[in-house]
VMD Tcl script that draws the C-alpha trace (Angstrom):
set ca {
  {0.00 0.26 0.13}
  {2.77 2.55 0.83}
  {4.41 1.81 -2.21}
  {1.46 1.94 -4.42}
  {0.72 5.45 -2.88}
  {3.92 6.83 -3.44}
  {3.93 5.78 -6.97}
  {0.33 7.32 -7.90}
  {2.00 10.83 -5.90}
  {4.92 10.48 -8.70}
  {2.58 9.98 -11.56}
  {0.18 12.76 -10.25}
  {3.08 15.04 -9.69}
  {4.62 14.14 -13.13}
  {0.71 14.99 -14.66}
  {0.62 18.53 -13.04}
  {4.01 19.47 -14.08}
  {3.27 18.54 -17.98}
  {-0.55 19.23 -17.60}
  {0.30 22.51 -19.49}
  {1.43 20.78 -22.24}
  {-0.92 18.34 -22.40}
  {-4.21 19.58 -21.22}
  {-6.38 17.92 -23.81}
  {-4.14 15.55 -25.87}
  {-6.24 12.55 -23.94}
  {-9.56 14.33 -24.44}
  {-9.42 15.89 -28.00}
  {-7.05 13.44 -29.27}
  {-3.44 14.28 -30.99}
  {-5.10 13.35 -34.73}
  {-7.80 16.05 -34.31}
  {-7.16 18.37 -37.60}
  {-8.69 21.60 -35.93}
  {-8.40 21.84 -32.36}
  {-11.02 23.00 -29.85}
  {-11.23 26.96 -29.03}
  {-8.73 28.40 -26.97}
  {-11.21 29.33 -24.10}
  {-12.20 25.46 -23.61}
  {-8.50 24.38 -23.41}
  {-8.20 26.95 -20.93}
  {-11.25 25.93 -18.77}
  {-10.64 22.12 -18.87}
  {-6.92 22.36 -18.31}
  {-7.75 24.26 -15.10}
  {-10.34 21.68 -14.12}
  {-7.80 19.13 -14.91}
  {-4.92 20.59 -12.93}
  {-7.52 21.05 -9.85}
  {-8.61 17.31 -10.04}
  {-5.02 16.40 -9.94}
  {-4.22 18.60 -7.12}
  {-6.93 17.30 -5.06}
  {-6.09 13.41 -5.71}
  {-2.45 14.23 -4.69}
  {-3.71 15.95 -1.39}
  {-5.99 12.98 -0.66}
  {-2.90 10.69 -1.45}
  {-0.45 12.63 0.85}
  {-3.01 12.56 3.60}
  {-3.63 8.99 3.53}
  {0.13 8.23 3.75}
  {0.35 10.67 7.13}
  {-3.17 9.51 8.52}
  {-3.04 5.61 8.41}
  {-0.90 3.23 9.96}
  {-0.12 0.73 7.37}
  {1.95 -2.21 8.13}
  {5.46 -1.49 7.53}
  {5.26 2.40 7.80}
  {6.17 2.43 11.40}
  {9.76 0.96 12.84}
  {9.79 -2.60 13.41}
  {11.74 -3.29 16.67}
  {13.83 -6.24 17.15}
  {14.11 -7.66 20.58}
  {16.15 -10.41 21.83}
  {15.11 -13.07 24.08}
  {17.70 -14.96 26.44}
  {16.02 -18.07 27.62}
  {17.34 -19.78 30.33}
  {16.10 -23.38 29.90}
  {13.31 -25.44 27.95}
  {13.50 -28.56 30.13}
  {9.88 -28.34 31.32}
  {6.36 -27.24 30.09}
  {6.68 -24.18 32.48}
  {9.75 -22.97 30.28}
  {7.81 -24.30 26.89}
  {4.57 -22.35 27.69}
  {7.04 -19.35 28.50}
  {8.54 -19.22 25.31}
  {5.16 -19.77 23.37}
  {4.03 -17.05 25.11}
  {7.00 -14.59 24.22}
  {6.56 -15.59 20.51}
  {2.81 -15.21 20.55}
  {3.23 -11.82 22.21}
  {6.08 -10.44 19.90}
  {3.61 -11.32 16.88}
  {0.63 -9.76 18.65}
  {2.73 -6.51 19.51}
  {4.22 -6.19 15.97}
  {8.05 -6.79 17.12}
  {10.82 -9.30 15.87}
  {11.64 -11.55 18.25}
  {15.33 -13.56 18.20}
  {15.56 -16.01 21.07}
  {18.11 -18.65 22.00}
  {17.68 -21.18 24.83}
  {21.07 -21.58 27.37}
  {20.02 -25.02 27.78}
  {20.96 -24.60 31.48}
  {24.68 -23.22 31.12}
  {25.25 -19.86 32.38}
  {28.43 -19.41 30.21}
  {26.33 -20.34 27.23}
  {23.90 -18.03 28.30}
  {26.44 -15.15 28.45}
  {27.85 -16.00 25.24}
  {24.47 -16.21 23.90}
  {23.51 -12.67 24.99}
  {27.11 -11.37 23.45}
  {26.34 -12.90 20.20}
  {22.41 -11.40 20.03}
  {23.61 -8.02 21.28}
  {26.20 -8.04 18.15}
  {22.78 -8.26 16.09}
  {22.01 -5.08 17.00}
  {18.54 -5.52 18.84}
  {16.54 -2.69 20.05}
  {16.18 -4.46 23.50}
  {17.17 -7.58 25.45}
  {14.93 -9.46 27.59}
  {16.57 -11.74 29.87}
  {15.50 -15.02 31.83}
  {18.63 -15.67 33.88}
  {19.54 -19.06 34.94}
  {21.47 -17.84 37.82}
  {21.37 -14.85 39.67}
  {25.07 -14.09 40.38}
  {26.24 -15.74 36.82}
  {24.54 -13.58 34.80}
  {25.28 -10.53 36.22}
  {27.88 -9.67 33.17}
  {24.91 -9.29 31.01}
  {24.46 -5.63 32.54}
  {27.69 -4.60 31.54}
  {27.53 -6.27 28.02}
  {24.06 -4.11 27.35}
  {25.76 -0.79 28.56}
  {28.76 -1.41 26.02}
  {26.30 -2.18 23.44}
  {23.62 0.63 24.28}
  {20.69 -2.16 24.41}
  {17.88 -1.40 27.33}
  {17.78 -4.93 29.58}
  {14.59 -6.31 31.06}
  {14.93 -9.03 33.19}
  {12.09 -11.35 33.85}
  {10.89 -14.50 36.13}
  {14.42 -14.63 38.10}
  {16.66 -11.87 39.34}
  {20.23 -11.15 39.07}
  {22.37 -9.25 41.69}
  {22.13 -5.96 40.21}
  {19.67 -3.02 40.72}
  {17.20 -2.52 38.45}
  {16.13 0.86 37.18}
  {19.44 2.23 36.87}
  {21.30 2.91 33.74}
  {20.72 0.30 31.09}
  {18.79 -2.09 33.57}
  {15.44 -0.71 33.21}
  {13.12 -3.26 35.09}
  {12.96 -6.32 36.54}
  {9.61 -8.47 36.14}
  {9.16 -11.09 38.67}
  {6.40 -13.45 40.69}
  {7.05 -13.22 44.48}
  {8.68 -16.33 45.25}
  {9.20 -15.34 48.56}
  {5.54 -15.22 49.12}
  {5.59 -18.48 47.49}
  {8.06 -19.89 50.02}
  {6.00 -18.76 52.93}
  {2.49 -19.78 51.76}
  {4.46 -23.28 51.36}
  {5.58 -23.27 54.71}
  {2.65 -21.86 56.28}
  {0.95 -24.94 55.11}
  {3.57 -27.43 56.21}
  {3.10 -25.77 59.60}
  {-0.50 -26.25 59.67}
  {-0.09 -29.93 58.24}
  {2.32 -31.12 60.98}
  {0.51 -29.68 63.58}
  {-2.33 -31.99 62.51}
  {-0.25 -35.01 62.35}
  {1.78 -34.74 65.41}
  {-0.20 -32.59 67.57}
  {2.00 -29.80 67.63}
  {4.37 -27.93 65.13}
  {7.01 -30.52 64.93}
  {8.36 -32.76 62.01}
  {11.16 -33.43 59.73}
  {10.73 -32.08 55.96}
  {12.79 -33.01 52.92}
  {13.38 -30.70 50.15}
  {13.35 -31.31 46.35}
  {15.34 -28.57 45.26}
  {15.14 -26.86 41.90}
  {18.76 -25.47 41.68}
  {20.65 -23.83 44.56}
  {21.94 -20.80 42.50}
  {18.50 -19.98 40.59}
  {16.79 -16.90 42.43}
  {13.03 -18.62 42.57}
  {14.90 -21.08 44.71}
  {16.75 -18.38 46.63}
  {13.81 -16.15 47.45}
  {11.09 -18.89 48.08}
  {14.11 -20.11 50.59}
  {13.62 -16.79 52.20}
  {10.09 -17.19 52.69}
  {10.35 -20.47 53.89}
  {13.00 -19.63 56.63}
  {11.16 -16.55 57.50}
  {7.95 -18.50 58.55}
  {9.93 -21.60 60.11}
  {12.07 -19.21 62.45}
  {8.87 -19.34 64.91}
  {8.75 -23.27 64.64}
  {12.50 -24.62 65.65}
  {10.98 -28.19 65.72}
  {9.83 -28.19 62.20}
  {13.46 -29.28 60.50}
  {14.36 -29.63 57.24}
  {16.43 -32.98 57.17}
  {17.78 -33.40 53.47}
  {17.80 -31.11 50.16}
  {19.21 -32.14 46.92}
  {18.86 -30.29 43.60}
  {16.65 -31.91 41.17}
  {16.93 -29.63 38.14}
  {13.27 -28.63 37.53}
  {12.78 -31.95 36.01}
  {10.64 -35.11 36.45}
  {13.16 -37.32 36.40}
  {15.35 -35.38 38.55}
  {12.32 -35.29 41.28}
  {12.01 -39.00 41.06}
  {15.91 -39.65 41.46}
  {15.65 -37.25 44.29}
  {12.87 -38.78 46.24}
  {14.07 -42.22 45.64}
  {17.20 -41.17 47.27}
  {15.54 -39.62 50.15}
  {13.27 -42.90 50.59}
  {16.25 -45.01 50.76}
  {17.90 -42.73 53.26}
  {14.99 -42.05 55.54}
  {12.63 -45.18 56.75}
  {9.09 -44.92 57.40}
  {8.41 -42.22 60.26}
  {11.80 -40.31 59.58}
  {10.05 -37.77 56.85}
  {6.88 -36.03 57.97}
  {6.57 -33.89 54.96}
  {7.82 -33.14 51.06}
  {8.57 -30.12 49.90}
  {9.20 -29.30 46.13}
  {10.30 -25.92 44.04}
  {8.36 -27.28 40.87}
  {5.70 -29.10 39.37}
  {7.49 -31.32 37.41}
  {9.78 -32.08 40.29}
  {6.73 -32.89 42.37}
  {5.32 -35.36 40.13}
  {8.53 -37.33 40.04}
  {8.64 -37.29 43.83}
  {5.13 -38.59 43.89}
  {5.63 -41.37 41.39}
  {8.76 -42.28 43.78}
  {6.48 -42.28 46.99}
  {3.68 -44.53 45.01}
  {6.43 -46.80 43.68}
  {7.94 -47.39 47.14}
  {4.53 -47.95 49.05}
  {5.31 -45.00 50.99}
  {1.65 -43.58 50.83}
  {2.03 -42.04 54.53}
  {3.46 -39.31 52.53}
  {0.69 -38.53 50.09}
  {-1.42 -35.64 51.38}
  {1.73 -34.17 52.88}
  {3.44 -32.79 50.03}
  {3.75 -29.07 49.33}
  {5.04 -27.49 45.85}
  {5.45 -24.59 43.54}
  {4.74 -24.14 39.89}
  {0.76 -24.93 39.37}
  {0.91 -27.32 36.05}
  {-2.35 -28.73 35.40}
  {-0.78 -32.09 36.52}
  {0.12 -30.74 40.21}
  {-3.34 -29.36 40.44}
  {-5.22 -32.50 39.35}
  {-2.97 -33.95 42.06}
  {-4.23 -31.44 44.45}
  {-7.60 -32.33 43.80}
  {-6.67 -36.29 44.69}
  {-5.33 -35.16 47.73}
  {-1.98 -36.25 47.15}
  {-0.63 -32.52 47.20}
  {-1.67 -30.46 50.06}
  {-0.93 -27.09 48.43}
  {0.82 -26.03 44.90}
  {1.34 -22.43 44.64}
  {1.14 -21.58 41.06}
  {3.57 -18.81 39.27}
  {2.35 -18.64 35.84}
  {5.05 -18.48 33.00}
  {3.31 -15.74 31.13}
  {5.62 -12.80 31.23}
  {5.42 -11.89 27.46}
  {2.94 -9.29 27.05}
  {4.21 -7.30 30.02}
  {7.98 -7.85 29.12}
  {7.84 -6.51 25.49}
  {5.35 -3.69 26.31}
  {7.81 -2.57 28.94}
  {10.56 -2.75 26.43}
  {8.46 -0.88 23.98}
  {7.57 1.76 26.41}
  {11.47 2.27 27.24}
  {12.23 2.46 23.35}
  {9.37 5.53 23.14}
  {11.51 7.22 25.64}
  {8.79 6.42 28.60}
  {9.87 5.45 32.14}
  {8.70 1.90 33.33}
  {8.74 0.69 37.37}
  {11.96 -0.91 38.36}
  {10.24 -3.60 40.09}
  {7.09 -5.16 38.23}
  {5.20 -8.14 39.54}
  {3.28 -11.19 38.01}
  {0.64 -12.20 40.67}
  {0.54 -15.77 41.73}
  {-2.01 -18.38 42.54}
  {-2.61 -20.67 45.51}
  {-4.52 -24.24 45.17}
  {-5.17 -26.36 48.16}
  {-6.64 -29.74 48.40}
  {-9.39 -28.52 51.11}
  {-10.53 -26.16 48.47}
  {-11.12 -28.79 45.48}
  {-13.81 -26.49 44.04}
  {-11.30 -23.62 42.88}
  {-9.02 -26.19 41.64}
  {-11.52 -27.75 39.45}
  {-12.39 -24.69 38.42}
  {-9.28 -23.65 37.32}
  {-8.71 -26.96 35.43}
  {-11.87 -26.83 33.44}
  {-10.92 -23.30 32.37}
  {-7.44 -23.87 30.89}
  {-8.28 -27.37 29.60}
  {-11.28 -25.31 27.46}
  {-8.18 -23.16 26.05}
  {-5.62 -25.95 25.89}
  {-3.43 -24.97 28.17}
  {-1.13 -26.57 30.79}
  {-0.90 -23.56 33.32}
}
mol new
graphics top color blue
foreach p $ca { graphics top sphere $p radius 0.5 }
foreach p [lrange $ca 0 end-1] q [lrange $ca 1 end] { graphics top cylinder $p $q radius 0.2 }
display resetview
């Protein structure tokens, strides 16, 4: 449309230039032996020039007034994905891609595959392509701090999502941090564990094993802060074992199998898990080993539909959900920054809570996401 409009302007402009010489060649024909009277030529010529000027004006107005596709700058935004090892991450990636398409943004993205060194190299390579902004989902908080300096050197605004890095958002090139409150999630899981152990043992006491995602990941660090804040009031509730399971079902299965071999019946009172996939692996290990006394004494984070189904079944007592949908907020924040507008230094995506004692809420949620073929 833009090319067509500009072509028409060129044609009309040329017609206006030549109209004095060719007022009537198309109307009366070159082969006319006797031309029309001069006063007729003048009037028709004036009318034609007026019509051409009007058409030219309309086309110029159209170009200025209508936002045709391709008229505005197409922003290129790079996305450094920490990992694609589970359904949460896959959904997060798809959401980023769908949001980019919706907002008319070109997205380039690379998966770090759970390797912080690779993620830094990915960032360097993407910055060399001169994107307009970088969205980073960091694998680890400390290891990805150099990304700030990289963005400064490339003069590319940085937006961090999901996990945090050990740098202050809202200063310089690091524009905003968009997260969920894993501290709150940790508190909610701790409070439920206290409630469960009071009911089980008559007082707030018991032994907990922790199926951990990854020690250096900020959601784990933050969730531990929330957990520890609550448990500081209950010294008789102790975490007796912790092991990394890498946020995968296979990892959760193996870690829980190791716990069950290490601790006999009666030596574990509750199980805590950092992500739904690991929780499902842990439940599989519990059921495979016949340790059904632990069913109903499992708390976890993530909110995948399989875990929420386990809440309805009574196997999981509480599941907090940290949804993977960061795309629209992240990309809109980037576009605001590129438009010269300010954004909050810290932004939050709200979490949800599902309890086995409130099956109606869990069932209603499951019905809603199934209708849209979603996993979260």
